[in-house]
Each structure stands twice: as structure tokens, then as C-alpha cells.
N, C-alpha and C positions, 0 to 999 in steps of 0.2 A: 546756389550747392543744391544741387539735384536732390531731391526725394523722391524714395522710393517703397511701395508698399507690396511684402510678398507675401502672398497669402496661400497654404500649402507648403509653406518653407522647410519642412522637415520631412518628406517625401522623396522619393527617387529624383523628380523633378527639381524640388525645390530647393534639395541641398546643392546641385549644380551651379543655378543661380547665384546662391549665395556664396558659393566658391566666385564664382565669376566675377560678383561684384565686390566680393575682400580683395582677389587680385587684383583689381583697379583700382581700388582706394589706396591701396598700399604701393600702385605705381603711382600715385599722386593724383590721382580722381578724386574729389570729395565727394562722398555721397551721405545723405541720410537714409539710411536702412533701418525699415521695422520689417520684421519676421512675424508671421502667424503663423500658428496649428495647431491642431489637438493632441500633440505627442509631444512630449520632453524629446529634447535633443538627444540624452543621454540613455533614454531609453530605444534608440532607435540604431544600433549596433552601429554606430559611426566610427571610425579609427580617430584616433586622439588627434590629429590634425585639424579633421574637419570639422568635431566636438569643439575645439578650441575657437573655432569662428564664433559658435554661436555667443558667446561670451562678451564678443566685440561690437555687437547688434542690439538692436532695441527689439529682446525677442517677447514673445505673448500669448500665452498657452489659452485655449479656451474651446470651448462645443463650438465648433464652425456651423452646426445647426440653428444654435440660438443668434436669432436677428439682434438683441441686444446687446451679444458681445462683439458681432461684426461692424456693428455702427461703433462703440468703444475704439476698435480696433482701427479704423477711420478717422478718427479725433485726432488732432495735433496738439491738443492741450490750447497753452496761450499764445501759440505763433499764429495758430488758427488758420493757415494757411492752407490750400487745397495740395495733395500729391501730386507730384509730377507725372509720375507713375504708378500703375497699379497692375498687378501682376495676378492673376490668376490662376495657381495651380493647383488649387486643393479639390477638384471635382474627384472623387473616386476611382480608379486603373483597375485594381486589383477585380481580377478575372473570378468569375464562382458565387459572387454574392447575389441577394436574393434582388428582385424587382423593387421590394418597399426599400432596399438598401439606395439602389442605383436612382431614384427617383428622388430619394432626399438628400443625397452626396451627389450627386452630378447636376440635373436639372436647377432644384430649388437651389441648392446652396449656389449654383452659379448665376442662378437669378438673381439672388438677393445680393450678391456682390454687385454684379452690374447695377444694379439699382441704385447702391449706395456712392458705384462712382459718379453716377448721373447726379444724384444728390452733393455728394462732394466737391461737383467739380475738379474732378481729377485731369489732368491735359492728357491722358492719354491711359486706357485702360486695354490690357493686352490676356484675351483668355489662351486657356490650352486646351484644345479638343482632342481628335483621335482620324486620322486616316483610317480606320476601319471601316468605314460607312460609305462605300463606293459599289451603287450597283452594277454587277457582271453584267459586262456587253458583250455582243456576238464574239468578239474574239478574246476570252475571258482573262488571256495574259496581257492585253495591252496598258499600257501605261494610263492613270488616269490624272489628268489635270485638274484645278480648283473645281471649275466651273460643269465637271462632267456629273451625268445624275447620281443620286444617294441614294440608299435603300441599307436600312438596319437591317444587319444580318444576325444581330442578337441584343437582349435589351441593356446590354451597357452601352453598344452602338446608340442604340435607340434612344437612349437619355443623352447623352453626346448632341446627337442631332435636335433633338426637341430643345436642349438649352441653348442652341446653336440660332435655331428657329426664331427663340423667344425673347433672347438678348439682342437680335436684330430688329424686334419691333418694338423694340422702350423707346422711347420719345427723349428728346433731351440727353442724349449721351455725348460722351468724349467720341472723339477719333477711337474706332474700334479695330481690334486687327485678331483674326481668330486664324490659332497654330492650329495644324493637324498633322503628328508625326505619325510616321511608321513605325515598324518593327523597332524601337528604341534599345539600344544595348549601352554598357557603360560601367563603371563602378557603381554601385547600386540597387542594379536590376537583381529582381529577385523571381523574374518569370517568365520573360520576353526570350531572353538567346538562354537562359540559365539550365532549363530541361535539357538541351540538347549537349551542351559544355557536362554534364551531370554525365549524360551517356557515354560521351565519351570518355568522361575518368574509368566510368564502369568498365568499359570496353579495354582501358589500358590494363586496369588491375586485374583481366581475364585474359590479356595476351589473344583478343578477337576483334576483328573490324569492326566499326560501329555501323549500327544499322542504320541508313534514312529510307523514309519512306516517301512515295510521290517522285513524280519526275523529275529529272535533273536541271529541267529547264524553266521550272516554275517560277516567278517572281516572286519575292518576298523580301520588299524594299526595307531597307533598312537605316538608323542613325544613329550616331553617337550624341550622347546625353549633354556632353558638352556643346554640340554645336545647337541643341535644342536650346540650352541657355542661353548662348552668345544669341542667337536668331531672337529670343524672349526681348534682350537689349538692345536689339540693333530696329528690331520692328517699334517698341516701344519710342524710342529716339524719333523714328522717323514719323511716327504717326502725330506726335505732340509736333515735331516742328514744321511737319509739310503737309499734313491732312486737316481738313473742318472739322468742327465736329458734329457728327452726326456721319461721319464716313464711315465706311465698313469696308476692309480689305480681309483678305483669304488667302494663307498663303499653304501650301504644302513642306511638309519636310521630311526630305528623303536624299540621301547622299546620291553624286552622281555616277556609283560603282554600280547601278543597275543590279542589288544582287538577287539572283536565283537560289534556287534549292541547294544546287551543287558548290556555289560559290561559298556561303553560308557554313557548308558543311565540310567544304575544304579547308577554309579559315580554321574552326575550332578541331579538326582532325590534324591540321598543321601544330596546334599547340599544343596537344598531348600527347603528340606522335603516336596516330592511331590513323587507319586510313578508312574513307568511309567506304562504305557497301550501299549501294544503292539497289532497291530489289528490283528481282528482273519484271519483266511485262506480265508474267503471267499472274506472279504474286500482286503488282500494281491492280489489274484487271479484277483480281478477287476483292481487293482491298476497297476497290471502288463502290461496288456492290453489295458490302458492308453499311449498316445502319454509322455513321460517324462515331455516335456513342459507345456502340461494341467495338469498334478498332482502334478508338481511345483507351477502352479501358483493358486491351488486349494490351498495347503498349504500357500504360500504365504498369500494370501488374508485374510485368516482367522486368521492370528496371525499380520498383519500388521497396523488394526484398532486398535485391545487391547493392541498392547505395545503404539503407539500415546497417547491414554488414559492414561496410566499406566504413561509416564514421564511427560505430562500435570500436572497431579494428584499431582506429586510431585517436582515440578518446573526445573526440566530438560528441558531448553529451547531449546535446539540445539544439538543432539549426532547424531554421525555418525554409532553409532552400528543401528542393523536392523535382525530379522530374517528372512529377504527375501535370499533365495537360489537361486544363480545363475543357471544356466542349467553347469557350468563347475564345478562346486562344487560336488567332488566325490560322496557324500551322494546322489545326485539325480540319481546317475547311479549304486546306490551299489548293486541292484537287477542285473544287467546283468554286472558287472565288481567290484566286491567288491576291498576295497583298502587293500592287502593280501600281506604284506612287510615283508621279512625277513632278519633285523635287524644286525645277528649276526657276521658277517665276520668282521666287523672292532672291535670286541671287542676280538678276536680271531687270529687278523694279531701280530706275533711277533715284539716284539718293541714301538709298537705305543700306548699302558697301556692308552685304555679308555674303560670306562666300564659306563653304563646308572644308573646316581644319582637316575632318577625317572623312576623307573622298570616298574612302570604301571598306569594307568591314575586313578586317586581319586579324592575323594571331598576337600582332603587336598592341593591336588597340585592346581585344579579349584577355590580354596575359595581366592587365592592372586588376580584373575583376575578379579573379582566381587568388591572387596576392593579397587583395586587401579582404576578401573572406579568410583564407588562412591566418590572417594577423589578427581580425576578432573571433577565431575559432570557430569559426561557420562551416570550413570544409577543411575534409584529411590534409593533414600538413606532406602533402608528397609532391616533393621539387617537378616542376615542368622540364 
């Protein structure tokens, strides 16, 4: 009976992995599942069916910065058997945190988990990083492969990069797989595609086109969170069964739809029945010469007020969802550093057996996000 330890199991990525594991278990696959995180699932605004899944696994809550708690999370009790798979989803991914928070909750936590995976002789370690760390090339809009040169564009990416490098330098490691997701969307996303969706909802309520900054053809590669979850499990199985201890593999995660600024805006616009309005070349010329922080503030100020008005008008008292774009959001730097990711290697690796079930971003794939937010009363209950 395979065993899996999922650290960070109650965040955006973690809930998708738990859902995938429980679905496999319900279809007859025997799993020993332990989930570990720093929050109670009951406080994570999960819909009821998702919340019930956590009652069916061995869930443990504690401070992930505490090495003693992490040590206990790895211990199997009477069996003493090592975990077949350890999946680390614990790194902080929220934009706008301080350098100290990122250092502790990305770099240090990830390094501690990797050391414990080695100490407890796990069968494989899957580490979720980010694809927001490639150095812009001479052709900024070209797709990046896993071996391309990296260069952190902000402190969050820098801590992810340091975590990758320091984990790879550890000795006596189990087979290691590093996954680098592009802009990830799907149920539970609160910061990646949601700001554009809020902008579309505002545009619909005012019967105006949805304004979209930057050129249409700039790449902003995407991946659905369910595909990230499936990739975590596929990579764990593959590494444990085919790779030697000490081996290191890196895979980008980006759907084959080759998402551009226009494709993303059109998918969002179709969902809300609004037309994207791409700024003309003169406005974009001016925007390029503004400081990114000035441009972002201008956009944020134009959307925050109308969003709060819309929430109040529909009785949504307390929603964490916001159109606010933090400086670390890749969309803020799209003109200078497109998020152009080639996610094909994982689909062509022998014996890994992975393919993207969401090959492109679409209104149909975005709809469940809004419907879930409405269900848990975080979004105005306006029919789509």
C-alpha cells in the first residue's frame, strides 16, 4: 500500500493534490495519506465536498517553520516504514510578502523538508518551485526550457531559486523532482488569474469593455492546478520506480495552449460576456516608460473601489479576493519579462506517463472558479 506525505496540503496546490489522491483512492487505489499544514482546512474557505476529504486522511496541523514539528510529521509511528513519496507544496507562494517571510517560508522550510526526506529515506521527493525565474533572452517572448539561464526577477523567485540550488547540493538524497509551474489557475486560485476575472466582472456590471494592458502577443504561459496535482503524483511514482537515489530532475509545467495575453483575456472575457479592449500603441508606449510601480498603482486604484462597491451591493461582507496586482505578479512585468514557458519535457519523458488534461485556458475551465467563490460567499452571486 503506497504511502504519501503531503506538506502544504491545505493551500491552493495542496488541496488539488489531496483531491487527486482521494479520487484515486475512491477508484480502488490503496493510499496511506498524511497531510500536513499550518492552517485548519475549516478556515481555508473550502467548499463542503473538499472539506470532507480532510476528514478521511491523517491530517496534522502545526508550525512548518518548527523543525521539531516537521520531524514528527515524518515519523510513521509503529510501522517505522519510510514514506514512499514526499510532496513538498509548503513554500509560500503569495505575492507581496517581506524578504524575511520568503526566506523562512520558501528557502528554509523547503531545505528542512528535503533534509528530513533524506534522513527518513523517502522513496522520492517532489519539490514544487516556480517557473517565474527565467532570465529574459535576446528574444524576450521566446519559450523557456528547463535548462535555460535563470535570473530571479523578485525576492519570491530568488528564494525559490536558492531553495532549488541548496536542495540539489544536499547529500544522501532520495530521487528528487523539481516542478516549476507557470501561471497557475483553477479552483482555489486567489491571485494569479483572479485579478483579471474581477476586472471582467466590473466591466460587465458597468457595461464597458474590459481594458487589457500590453500587447496581445506577449506570452503568459498557464497551467491548471489539477494538472499540477497530477504531475506531482506522476513524477513521484516515476522517480521512485525508475530513478536512482541522488538523481535530480526538473520539469516545467505549462499547458500546450501557448497562452498569450490575448488568449487569456479572451477566455476571461468570454466567461463574463465582455469584450477585451487592448490598449492602443500610443498608450502602451507611455505605459512602457512609466515605472512599473506607478503603472500598477494606477490600475489598482481604478479597480479597487468599483470591486468593493460590487461586493457590498451583493451582500458579500468579507472577501479576500481583490483585483490588486502586486509588483511580484508576473503580469506587472509582462512587457519586460514575458512568462514564456515550454512545458513539454514532462510529457515526453519515458515512463513518466503524464499529459495535460487542460491543454489550454478556456471559459469552461475558468467557470468553476467563480462558481466555487459564489458558493462560499466570496464573490457576488451574479449569474455568468
